C-alpha positions in Angstrom: 93.5 15.0 -22.5 91.3 16.6 -25.5 88.1 18.0 -23.8 84.7 17.9 -25.9 81.7 18.7 -25.1 79.1 16.2 -24.2 77.2 17.5 -27.7 80.2 17.3 -29.7 81.2 13.5 -28.8 77.1 12.3 -29.0 77.9 14.2 -32.8 80.9 12.2 -33.6 78.7 8.4 -32.3 76.4 9.1 -35.1 79.1 9.7 -37.9 81.4 7.0 -36.4 80.7 2.7 -37.8 80.2 1.3 -34.7 82.0 3.1 -32.3 81.3 5.1 -29.3 82.9 8.6 -28.1 82.6 9.8 -24.2 85.4 11.9 -22.1 87.6 8.7 -21.9 87.4 7.7 -25.4 90.8 8.2 -25.7 92.7 7.3 -22.3 90.9 3.8 -22.3 92.3 3.9 -26.8 95.9 4.1 -25.4 95.4 2.2 -23.1 94.1 -0.7 -25.6 97.4 -0.2 -28.1 99.8 0.2 -24.8 98.0 -3.4 -24.1 98.7 -4.5 -28.2 102.7 -3.1 -27.6 103.2 -4.6 -24.9 102.0 -7.8 -25.6 104.2 -8.4 -28.8 107.1 -7.4 -26.9 107.2 -9.9 -24.2 106.6 -12.6 -26.6 109.1 -10.5 -28.7 111.6 -10.5 -26.2 111.2 -14.8 -24.7 109.2 -14.0 -22.4 106.5 -16.2 -22.5 105.8 -18.7 -25.8 102.5 -16.9 -26.9 100.3 -14.4 -25.6 96.9 -13.1 -26.8 96.2 -9.1 -26.1 92.4 -8.8 -24.4 91.4 -5.3 -24.9 89.1 -2.6 -25.3 88.5 -0.8 -27.3 89.8 -4.4 -29.6 92.0 -2.1 -32.6 92.1 -3.9 -35.5 88.5 -2.2 -37.8 90.8 1.0 -37.9 91.6 3.0 -40.9 95.1 4.6 -41.1 92.6 7.9 -40.8 88.9 7.0 -39.6 87.8 4.8 -36.1 85.6 1.8 -37.3 83.9 -1.3 -36.4 84.5 -0.3 -32.7 87.9 0.2 -32.7 89.7 3.9 -33.0 93.1 3.5 -33.6 94.4 -0.3 -35.5 96.2 -1.4 -32.6 97.2 -4.6 -34.6 99.6 -1.4 -36.9 100.5 0.2 -33.9 101.9 -2.6 -31.7 103.3 -3.7 -34.5 105.3 -0.6 -35.6 106.2 -0.4 -32.7 108.0 -3.5 -32.4 110.0 -3.1 -35.4 111.1 0.1 -33.9 112.2 -1.4 -31.0 113.3 -4.3 -32.2 115.7 -3.3 -35.0 117.0 -7.2 -35.5 112.8 -8.4 -36.8 112.8 -7.5 -40.2 109.3 -9.2 -40.8 105.8 -9.2 -38.7 102.8 -11.6 -40.2 99.5 -10.3 -39.5 96.5 -12.4 -40.3 93.4 -11.4 -40.1 90.5 -13.3 -40.8 
């Protein structure tokens, strides 16, 4: 885990759009992404009929190179990519965000 000083984290928080950083941000963001990935996999593999990943930090506002809107990673895109890699028979994924 990247160890950043509190001053640097505060500065990053002020520069970001509605994103708050602390020493646990990276770890929690990875867990949040993992939750989205596992949720999608369980549905795609037929273990459950449908599901929702209620995770924090959330993950649909972040861009490929910038956290924003309370999101560090774009969990939706990460989960879709992981699903494509792990289940090559899946050719299309619809992402509906309104």
